[in-house]
C-alpha positions as CSV (number, residue, x, y, z in Angstrom):
1,M,-113.1,220.5,303.7
2,R,-116.7,220.6,302.9
3,E,-118.4,221.1,299.4
4,I,-121.0,223.8,299.0
5,Q,-123.7,222.8,296.5
6,T,-126.8,224.5,295.6
7,T,-129.6,224.3,293.0
8,D,-130.0,228.1,293.5
9,A,-126.9,228.5,291.3
10,P,-125.7,227.1,288.0
11,E,-124.1,223.5,288.1
12,S,-120.5,223.5,287.6
13,I,-119.4,223.0,284.0
14,G,-116.3,221.0,284.9
15,P,-114.4,219.0,287.5
16,F,-114.9,221.7,290.2
17,S,-117.1,222.5,293.0
18,Q,-119.4,225.5,293.2
19,G,-117.7,226.3,296.5
20,I,-115.6,224.8,299.3
21,V,-115.5,225.6,303.0
22,Q,-112.1,225.1,304.6
23,E,-111.7,225.9,308.2
24,N,-112.9,229.7,308.5
25,T,-112.9,230.4,304.7
26,I,-115.4,230.1,302.0
27,Y,-114.1,229.7,298.5
28,V,-116.6,230.2,295.7
29,S,-115.6,229.2,292.1
30,G,-116.1,231.8,289.3
31,Q,-119.5,232.4,288.6
32,G,-121.3,234.0,285.5
33,P,-124.7,235.1,284.5
34,I,-126.3,231.8,284.1
35,D,-129.9,231.1,285.0
36,P,-129.7,228.2,287.4
37,D,-133.2,226.8,286.3
38,T,-132.7,226.9,282.6
39,G,-128.9,227.3,281.9
40,E,-129.5,230.3,279.7
41,I,-127.3,233.4,279.8
42,I,-129.0,236.3,281.6
43,G,-128.5,239.9,280.6
44,A,-127.6,241.4,277.3
45,S,-125.4,244.2,278.9
46,P,-122.3,243.7,281.1
47,G,-124.1,245.4,283.9
48,E,-127.1,243.0,283.8
49,Q,-124.7,240.1,283.7
50,T,-122.9,241.3,286.7
51,R,-126.3,241.4,288.6
52,Q,-127.2,238.0,287.8
53,T,-123.5,236.7,288.4
54,L,-123.6,238.3,291.9
55,E,-127.0,236.5,292.5
56,N,-125.5,233.2,291.8
57,V,-122.4,234.1,294.0
58,E,-124.9,235.1,296.7
59,A,-126.8,231.9,296.5
60,I,-123.6,229.7,296.9
61,L,-122.7,231.9,299.9
62,K,-126.0,231.4,301.4
63,A,-125.9,227.6,301.1
64,A,-122.7,228.0,303.2
65,G,-124.5,230.1,305.8
66,A,-122.9,233.4,304.5
67,S,-123.8,236.4,302.7
68,L,-122.0,238.8,300.3
69,A,-121.4,241.0,303.5
70,D,-118.9,238.3,304.5
71,V,-116.8,238.5,301.1
72,V,-113.3,239.6,301.8
73,K,-111.6,239.3,298.3
74,T,-113.2,239.0,294.7
75,T,-111.6,238.7,291.4
76,V,-113.5,240.1,288.3
77,F,-112.9,238.6,284.9
78,I,-114.1,240.8,282.2
79,N,-113.8,240.3,278.5
80,D,-113.3,243.9,277.8
81,M,-112.3,246.8,280.2
82,R,-114.5,249.3,278.2
83,Y,-117.4,247.7,280.4
84,Y,-115.4,248.3,283.8
85,D,-117.4,251.3,284.9
86,E,-120.7,249.5,284.2
87,V,-119.6,246.3,286.2
88,N,-118.5,248.6,288.9
89,E,-121.8,250.4,289.1
90,V,-123.7,247.1,289.8
91,Y,-120.9,245.7,292.0
92,A,-121.0,248.9,294.2
93,E,-124.9,248.4,294.6
94,R,-124.5,244.7,295.7
95,L,-121.4,244.8,297.9
96,S,-121.1,247.3,300.8
97,E,-118.3,249.2,302.5
98,P,-115.7,248.4,303.5
99,Y,-115.6,246.9,299.9
100,P,-113.6,243.6,299.6
101,A,-110.2,243.5,298.4
102,R,-110.4,242.9,294.5
103,S,-108.6,242.3,291.4
104,A,-110.2,243.1,287.9
105,V,-108.6,241.3,285.0
106,E,-109.3,241.4,281.3
107,V,-109.5,238.3,279.5
108,V,-109.5,237.2,276.0
109,K,-112.2,234.5,276.5
110,L,-114.3,233.0,279.3
111,P,-115.5,229.1,279.2
112,V,-118.9,230.4,278.4
113,D,-119.8,233.3,275.9
114,I,-120.3,235.9,278.7
115,D,-118.9,239.4,279.5
116,V,-118.1,238.7,283.2
117,E,-117.2,236.1,285.6
118,I,-116.6,236.6,289.4
119,E,-114.9,234.4,292.1
120,V,-114.9,235.3,295.8
121,T,-113.5,234.2,299.0
122,A,-115.5,235.0,302.2
123,A,-115.1,234.6,305.9
124,V,-117.3,232.0,307.7
125,P,-119.7,234.3,309.7
126,D,-118.9,234.3,313.3
127,H,-122.3,232.8,314.4
128,Q,-121.3,229.7,312.2
129,L,-118.1,229.4,314.2
130,E,-119.7,228.8,317.6
């Protein structure tokens, strides 16, 4: 098991890693719309927050030698399903077909006062396995 750590994504706010590589799989902990430099929440709307959240996910994947194209499964935590279409619009811009398998869950509250959090599982790219 290898820890993924980068200053290009927010520091973890608890006893967990930004990500872990285990064999051929990358696990990225739930990320939110936090600016990694300032620690401030980015985006007034759920769509804007989704964009920053995926940038943070992408930074962690990049630190592991992967990209959003390597994502095979996501879980989207959203605090109100009224925002589902807005989140989907940004999600579809950043991820490509075939889209990863996904769950979307409405939650009462997230650890930080944000509208969306996303965790991903990705495959280690073939060129990394050689």
